[in-house]
C-alpha positions, 0 to 999 in steps of 0.5 A, spaced: 599 790 956 604 786 960 600 779 960 601 773 955 597 774 949 595 771 942 600 774 937 595 778 933 592 781 940 599 782 942 600 787 936 594 791 938 596 791 945 603 794 943 600 799 939 595 801 945 601 802 949 604 806 944 598 811 943 597 811 950 604 813 951 604 819 946 597 821 949 601 821 956 606 825 953 602 830 950 603 828 943 596 827 942 590 830 944 585 825 948 580 825 942 585 823 937 588 818 942 581 815 942 580 815 935 586 811 934 585 806 940 578 805 937 581 803 930 585 797 933 582 790 932 584 783 931 582 776 931 584 770 935 585 763 932 577 762 933 575 768 929 573 772 935 574 780 934 578 783 939 579 790 941 581 795 947 576 800 950 579 806 949 576 809 955 578 804 960 583 800 957 579 793 958 579 788 953 573 787 949 570 781 944 565 782 939 559 776 940 556 773 935 550 777 936 554 784 935 555 786 942 561 788 945 563 785 952 569 785 957 573 779 957 580 776 958 583 775 951 587 768 949 594 767 951 595 762 945 595 762 938 599 762 931 
């Protein structure tokens, strides 16, 4: 996750990188890595809920109607 990110999203991006590295090094099995990544969520300044797809590593945002869609996360925020 080497792109500029909103600070809240940068935190879960760093956590994703750490979980992925533990899985890659054999310290986590795939199921545990999937569960930990699925638990990573954060809100941007507009209140939009963001998460990282545990299968693809893509950024996803929750829409107003509850769907989750692939999107580019904001690089700004407090």
